[in-house]
C-alpha positions as CSV (number, residue, x, y, z in Angstrom):
1,M,92.9,146.8,115.7
2,C,91.8,148.8,118.0
3,R,88.4,150.3,117.1
4,Y,87.9,153.0,120.0
5,A,91.0,154.3,119.1
6,F,90.2,156.3,116.1
7,H,86.9,157.9,117.3
8,T,85.6,159.4,120.1
9,Y,82.4,157.5,121.4
10,K,79.9,158.3,124.3
11,E,80.6,156.6,127.9
12,P,77.6,154.4,129.0
13,F,77.4,154.9,133.0
14,A,74.7,152.8,134.7
15,C,72.8,153.6,137.7
16,F,72.3,150.5,139.7
17,S,69.7,151.9,142.2
18,C,67.7,153.1,139.1
19,R,68.8,150.2,136.6
20,K,69.2,152.4,133.9
21,V,72.1,153.3,131.5
22,F,73.0,156.7,130.1
23,K,75.6,157.4,127.7
24,Q,77.4,160.4,128.7
25,T,79.8,162.7,126.3
26,S,83.6,161.0,126.3
27,R,85.7,162.8,128.7
28,W,88.1,163.5,125.4
29,E,85.1,165.6,123.9
30,L,84.9,167.7,127.0
31,P,86.1,171.4,127.2
32,E,89.5,170.9,129.4
33,H,88.5,172.8,132.3
34,Q,85.5,170.1,132.2
35,R,87.7,166.9,132.1
36,P,89.2,165.2,135.0
37,A,92.4,165.2,135.7
38,H,94.4,161.8,134.3
39,G,93.4,158.9,136.5
40,D,91.0,160.7,138.0
41,P,87.5,158.9,138.0
42,R,84.9,160.8,136.4
43,V,81.7,161.8,138.4
44,V,78.4,161.8,136.7
45,K,75.3,161.8,138.6
46,C,72.2,159.7,137.4
47,P,69.6,162.3,135.8
48,Q,66.6,160.5,137.8
49,C,67.6,159.8,141.6
50,S,71.2,161.8,141.7
51,A,73.4,158.9,142.9
52,L,76.8,158.6,141.3
53,M,76.9,156.5,138.5
54,A,79.3,154.0,137.5
55,D,81.4,154.2,134.3
56,M,80.8,150.8,133.1
57,G,82.8,150.4,129.4
58,H,82.1,150.7,125.9
59,D,81.2,146.6,125.8
60,F,78.6,146.9,128.4
61,K,75.1,145.8,127.1
62,A,72.6,146.6,129.9
63,P,70.1,144.0,131.1
64,K,66.2,144.7,131.0
65,Q,65.7,147.0,133.8
66,S,63.1,144.4,135.0
67,A,65.9,141.9,135.7
68,A,67.0,142.2,139.3
69,D,69.0,139.5,139.3
70,Q,71.0,140.7,136.2
71,W,71.4,144.0,137.8
72,E,72.4,142.8,141.4
73,K,75.2,140.5,139.2
74,I,76.6,143.5,137.4
75,R,76.8,145.7,140.5
76,I,78.4,143.0,142.0
77,L,81.0,142.4,139.6
78,Y,81.9,146.1,139.1
79,E,82.1,147.0,142.9
80,H,84.9,143.9,142.6
81,G,86.9,145.8,140.2
82,F,85.1,144.0,136.4
83,A,83.8,146.4,134.3
84,F,83.2,146.0,130.5
85,Q,86.5,148.0,129.5
86,S,88.2,147.2,126.1
87,C,90.4,148.6,123.4
88,G,87.8,146.7,120.8
89,C,90.2,144.5,119.7
90,C,88.6,141.1,121.4
91,G,86.2,142.7,124.2
92,P,86.3,142.6,127.8
93,G,86.7,138.9,128.5
94,Y,84.4,136.0,129.8
95,R,81.8,137.7,132.5
96,P,79.5,135.1,134.1
97,T,76.1,135.1,133.0
98,E,74.2,134.0,136.0
99,L,74.4,135.7,139.5
100,E,74.9,132.4,141.1
101,E,78.5,131.9,139.5
102,V,79.6,135.6,140.4
103,Y,81.6,134.7,143.9
104,E,83.3,131.7,142.1
105,F,84.4,133.8,139.0
106,I,85.6,136.7,141.5
107,E,87.2,134.2,143.4
108,G,89.1,132.7,140.2
109,Q,90.4,136.2,139.5
110,R,91.3,137.0,142.8
111,P,95.5,138.0,142.9
112,K,96.7,135.3,144.5
113,S,99.5,135.7,147.5
114,E,103.1,134.4,147.5
115,G,102.0,132.0,150.1
116,E,99.0,130.9,148.1
117,L,101.2,130.4,145.3
118,L,103.3,128.1,147.0
119,L,101.2,126.0,148.7
120,K,99.8,125.4,145.3
121,R,102.8,124.4,143.9
122,F,103.2,122.0,147.3
123,E,99.8,120.6,146.6
124,E,100.8,119.9,142.7
125,R,104.0,118.1,143.9
126,S,101.9,116.1,146.4
127,K,99.7,114.9,143.9
128,P,99.9,111.1,142.9
129,T,100.5,111.0,139.7
130,S,98.6,108.0,137.4
131,S,101.8,106.2,135.7
């Protein structure tokens, strides 16, 4: 059951400059004239430094402010399109726990071109079978 579908929750936004998270009123609770158009990103500025904040998703749990490597990991994931969005049923899926694992994770999640998929099939066929 989708736990986020039955109630409006505040949305966590992260500032990578300040390494802070602030929860903002859900876009659905905003007055209609303040609501961004469907599909448009919501623009939220950090109350401390005025930098644009990132919508991290309901399943985001912020690291300690002093954990610079964890914040860097989250920033890299966010810049590559990975946030912590889900419907609430089973979470956002696996996310790397260490900074060193981030680029390998991103490469593994990257959509493959038709040529790369074809090359992989050829490589699979040419592997010796153990019989």
